[in-house]
Structure formats: C-alpha cells, structure tokens
C-alpha positions as CSV (number, residue, x, y, z in Angstrom):
1,M,-5.6,-28.2,45.5
2,T,-8.4,-30.4,47.2
3,N,-8.8,-34.3,46.6
4,D,-12.5,-34.0,47.1
5,P,-14.1,-35.4,43.9
6,N,-17.0,-33.1,44.4
7,V,-15.3,-30.0,43.7
8,P,-14.9,-29.2,40.1
9,V,-11.2,-29.0,38.4
10,F,-10.6,-26.6,35.7
11,A,-7.8,-25.8,33.6
12,R,-8.7,-22.3,33.9
13,A,-9.9,-20.1,36.5
14,I,-13.4,-20.1,36.9
15,L,-13.7,-16.4,38.0
16,G,-11.4,-13.9,36.2
17,G,-8.7,-15.5,34.1
18,K,-9.0,-15.4,30.1
19,K,-12.7,-14.8,28.7
20,T,-12.9,-16.7,25.4
21,C,-16.4,-17.7,25.5
22,K,-19.8,-15.8,25.1
23,V,-23.0,-16.1,26.8
24,E,-25.6,-14.4,25.6
25,A,-29.6,-13.7,26.4
26,R,-32.1,-11.5,24.7
27,V,-34.0,-9.2,27.3
28,S,-36.1,-6.3,27.7
29,D,-35.0,-2.8,27.9
30,E,-36.3,-2.7,31.7
31,V,-34.4,-5.9,32.5
32,K,-31.2,-4.6,30.7
33,E,-31.7,-1.4,33.0
34,A,-32.4,-3.6,36.2
35,V,-28.9,-5.8,35.5
36,R,-27.1,-2.4,35.0
37,R,-28.4,-0.8,38.2
38,R,-27.9,-4.1,40.3
39,A,-24.5,-4.6,38.9
40,L,-23.5,-0.9,40.3
41,D,-25.4,-1.3,43.5
42,L,-23.5,-4.1,44.5
43,G,-20.0,-2.7,43.5
44,F,-19.4,-4.5,40.3
45,S,-17.2,-2.9,37.6
46,S,-19.5,-3.7,34.7
47,E,-22.9,-5.8,34.1
48,S,-20.6,-8.7,32.5
49,E,-18.8,-9.0,35.8
50,Y,-21.9,-8.9,37.8
51,L,-23.5,-11.6,35.3
52,E,-20.1,-13.7,35.4
53,T,-20.3,-13.8,39.1
54,L,-24.1,-14.8,39.2
55,V,-24.0,-17.6,36.4
56,T,-20.9,-19.0,38.1
57,V,-22.5,-19.0,41.6
58,D,-25.5,-20.8,40.0
59,C,-23.1,-23.5,38.2
60,F,-20.8,-24.2,40.9
61,G,-22.1,-23.1,44.0
62,K,-21.8,-20.2,46.4
63,K,-19.0,-22.1,48.5
64,H,-16.7,-22.9,45.7
65,V,-17.0,-19.4,44.2
66,Q,-16.1,-18.2,47.6
67,M,-13.1,-20.6,48.1
68,V,-11.7,-19.4,44.6
69,R,-12.1,-15.9,46.0
70,D,-10.7,-16.7,49.3
71,R,-8.0,-18.0,47.7
72,Q,-7.0,-15.3,45.5
73,I,-6.9,-13.1,48.7
74,A,-4.5,-15.6,50.2
75,M,-2.3,-15.1,47.4
76,V,-2.3,-11.8,47.3
77,C,-1.8,-11.7,51.4
78,A,1.4,-13.6,50.9
79,L,2.4,-11.3,48.0
80,A,2.1,-8.5,50.5
81,D,4.7,-10.4,53.0
82,T,7.1,-10.8,50.3
83,E,9.9,-8.3,49.1
84,P,8.0,-4.9,48.0
85,T,7.9,-4.4,44.2
86,A,9.8,-2.1,42.1
87,E,6.8,0.2,42.2
88,G,6.6,-0.1,46.0
89,V,10.1,0.6,46.5
90,A,10.0,3.9,44.7
91,S,7.0,5.3,46.6
C-alpha cells in the first residue's frame, strides 16, 4: 500500500475482481469487429477483458495499471515459493 495521495485507493480491485457494473456503448458493426480482432490479436480472452483494460488505463493511467499487474504477479510468485498445493503434490 502506498501513502502517495495521487494514487487512487479502491475498496475493490480495479482490474479483475468481482464485476458488478456495466459500461455500454452503441457502435457500428465495423467497430465491433475491429474491437473483436484487436482483442484477439493482443491476446485478451474476450472483448470485455480488452475493453476493461483499455478503459482502466484511460481512467487511472498506465503506471497505476502496471503497478496493479506487477503486484498480482509478485503475489503469485510469492505463492510459488511456499508449500505446494494439494494439486501440486498429486502431480
């Protein structure tokens, strides 16, 4: 957690986490197809995941989104350094 007053603080994760709200826009068929192709080309699992990331970067900035992703990866790496899970033991 940072004490920097310029970094927004949220009760829920800004990326991932529970999705309770919806953002909508009406677009042409061409734009819809371009978004679908762009999401797939960039490796996103869905248009929704791509658009969530796009909007989050626009609203909160690239540095903040990167910090969130880096923290997620650091937490996963820390878990990998601990005892294996039941599934890990079985393999």
